[in-house]
C-alpha positions in Angstrom: 26.4 -4.7 77.2 24.6 -4.6 73.7 21.1 -3.7 73.5 20.3 -7.0 71.2 21.1 -9.2 74.1 18.5 -7.9 76.4 15.5 -10.1 75.5 17.8 -13.4 76.4 19.7 -12.4 79.2 16.4 -10.4 80.8 14.3 -13.6 80.6 16.6 -16.3 82.8 16.7 -13.2 85.2 15.4 -13.0 88.8 11.8 -12.0 88.6 11.4 -10.1 91.5 14.2 -8.2 90.7 13.0 -7.4 87.7 9.1 -6.9 88.9 10.6 -4.1 91.2 12.8 -1.9 88.3 9.3 -2.4 86.2 7.7 -0.5 89.1 10.4 2.2 89.8 10.6 2.6 85.9 6.3 3.0 86.2 6.9 5.2 89.0 9.3 7.1 87.6 7.9 8.1 84.1 4.5 5.8 83.6 4.4 2.8 80.9 2.1 3.0 77.9 1.6 0.0 76.5 1.5 -0.2 72.8 1.1 -4.0 72.4 0.3 -6.0 75.6 1.5 -9.4 76.4 0.6 -11.8 73.6 1.4 -15.1 73.3 1.6 -16.5 69.5 4.3 -19.4 67.9 6.9 -18.9 66.0 9.2 -21.4 63.5 12.5 -22.0 64.7 15.1 -21.8 61.6 18.2 -24.2 61.7 21.0 -24.0 59.2 22.1 -27.7 58.1 25.9 -27.9 58.5 26.4 -30.5 56.1 24.1 -28.7 52.6 24.2 -25.1 54.1 20.8 -24.7 53.7 18.1 -24.0 56.0 14.8 -25.6 57.5 12.2 -24.7 60.4 12.9 -27.2 63.2 9.3 -26.7 64.9 7.4 -23.9 66.6 8.4 -22.6 69.6 5.9 -20.6 71.8 6.8 -16.8 72.4 5.1 -13.6 74.9 6.0 -10.3 72.8 4.9 -6.6 74.2 5.6 -3.6 73.1 5.7 -0.3 75.1 6.4 3.2 75.0 8.2 4.9 78.5 9.5 8.7 77.7 9.0 8.6 74.2 11.3 5.8 73.6 9.6 1.7 72.6 10.4 -1.0 74.4 10.0 -4.5 72.7 10.3 -8.2 74.3 10.0 -11.6 72.5 10.3 -14.0 75.2 10.0 -17.6 75.5 7.0 -19.8 76.7 4.2 -18.1 78.3 4.6 -15.2 80.6 2.9 -12.1 80.3 4.0 -10.3 82.9 7.9 -11.6 82.6 7.6 -10.3 79.1 6.2 -6.8 80.2 9.2 -6.2 82.4 11.8 -6.6 80.1 10.0 -4.8 77.3 10.0 -1.9 80.0 13.9 -2.7 80.7 14.9 -2.3 76.5 12.3 1.4 76.5 14.9 2.6 79.2 18.2 0.8 78.7 20.0 3.5 75.8 18.7 6.6 78.7 20.9 7.2 81.8 17.8 6.0 84.1 18.5 3.1 85.2 20.8 1.9 82.9 23.3 1.1 85.7 20.4 -1.4 87.5 19.8 -3.3 84.3 23.7 -3.7 83.0 24.4 -5.6 86.9 21.2 -7.5 86.3 22.4 -8.8 83.1 25.8 -9.4 84.3 24.9 -10.8 87.3 22.1 -13.4 85.2 25.0 -13.6 82.6 27.5 -14.8 85.2 24.7 -17.8 86.8 24.4 -18.5 82.8 27.7 -19.5 82.1 27.9 -21.0 85.7 24.8 -23.5 84.8 26.5 -24.1 81.3 29.7 -25.2 82.9 27.7 -27.7 84.8 26.3 -29.2 82.0 29.1 -29.4 79.5 30.8 -31.1 82.4 28.4 -33.7 82.6 27.9 -34.6 78.8 32.1 -34.1 79.0 32.2 -37.2 81.7 29.9 -39.2 79.4 32.5 -38.8 76.3 33.8 -41.9 75.1 37.0 -42.3 74.0 37.0 -45.0 70.7 40.8 -45.2 70.8 40.8 -46.8 74.1 38.3 -49.7 72.9 40.4 -50.9 70.0 42.2 -53.9 71.5 
């Protein structure tokens, strides 16, 4: 598990499990919030597969937070307006490279990643069932 994956995976995790983890981290170390959870919009860059150039497809609402725990900084950027979730993920990011809570975070990420993969398989199966085979249509 790489630290760079935390933001994406943990924002899809069970919020109650993340909240408990946040509370445990706060109880053990104390959390210093450097930048409170704040909502903003960012432009979404898209690469044009034909020309190879890029363009911005539009804006996305995100919530970002920066914390410091035991001299380690943590950051999160969560899609949509979820201030608590952003705070919880930033705290996990701050302690991820330490021995404390690392195994709990990795376990939660692995469980969440498996759930995301299973949801993606279901969606892909539905999409593939609507696929049209044009060779069969020739007659």
